[in-house]
C-alpha positions as CSV (number, residue, x, y, z in Angstrom):
1,X,-100.3,-6.9,-128.0
2,X,-103.5,-7.9,-130.0
3,X,-106.5,-9.4,-128.3
4,X,-105.9,-12.9,-129.4
5,X,-102.3,-12.8,-128.0
6,X,-103.6,-11.4,-124.7
7,X,-106.2,-14.2,-124.4
8,X,-103.6,-16.9,-125.3
9,X,-101.3,-15.5,-122.6
10,X,-104.2,-15.6,-120.1
11,X,-105.0,-19.1,-121.2
12,X,-101.4,-20.2,-120.6
13,X,-101.3,-18.6,-117.2
14,X,-104.6,-20.3,-116.2
15,X,-103.4,-23.7,-117.4
16,X,-100.3,-23.3,-115.3
17,X,-102.4,-22.6,-112.3
18,X,-101.7,-18.9,-112.0
19,X,-104.3,-16.8,-110.3
20,X,-106.2,-14.5,-112.6
21,X,-108.1,-11.4,-111.6
22,X,-111.9,-11.4,-111.9
23,X,-111.6,-9.2,-115.0
24,X,-109.1,-11.6,-116.6
25,X,-111.2,-14.6,-115.7
26,X,-114.3,-13.0,-117.3
27,X,-112.3,-12.0,-120.4
28,X,-110.9,-15.5,-120.8
29,X,-114.4,-17.1,-120.3
30,X,-115.8,-14.8,-123.0
31,X,-113.0,-15.7,-125.3
32,X,-113.6,-19.4,-124.8
33,X,-117.3,-18.9,-125.5
34,X,-116.5,-17.0,-128.7
35,X,-114.2,-19.7,-129.8
36,X,-116.8,-22.3,-129.1
37,X,-119.4,-20.4,-131.2
38,X,-117.0,-20.0,-134.1
39,X,-116.1,-23.7,-133.9
40,X,-119.8,-24.7,-133.9
41,X,-120.5,-22.4,-136.8
42,X,-117.7,-23.9,-138.8
43,X,-118.7,-27.5,-138.0
44,X,-122.3,-26.8,-138.7
45,X,-121.5,-25.1,-142.0
46,X,-119.0,-27.8,-143.1
47,X,-121.5,-30.6,-142.5
48,X,-124.1,-28.9,-144.7
49,X,-121.8,-28.9,-147.7
């Protein structure tokens, strides 16, 4: 399973209220932060054009 699919699975478990391990929680939080950075970069770049 690739990294994105793993993170999507963790996200789904989290949304359902499942308990995640500390390692899973940290990985999911890091994934969210990366997605936020990517989104910000895309939005910032698209507004400049």
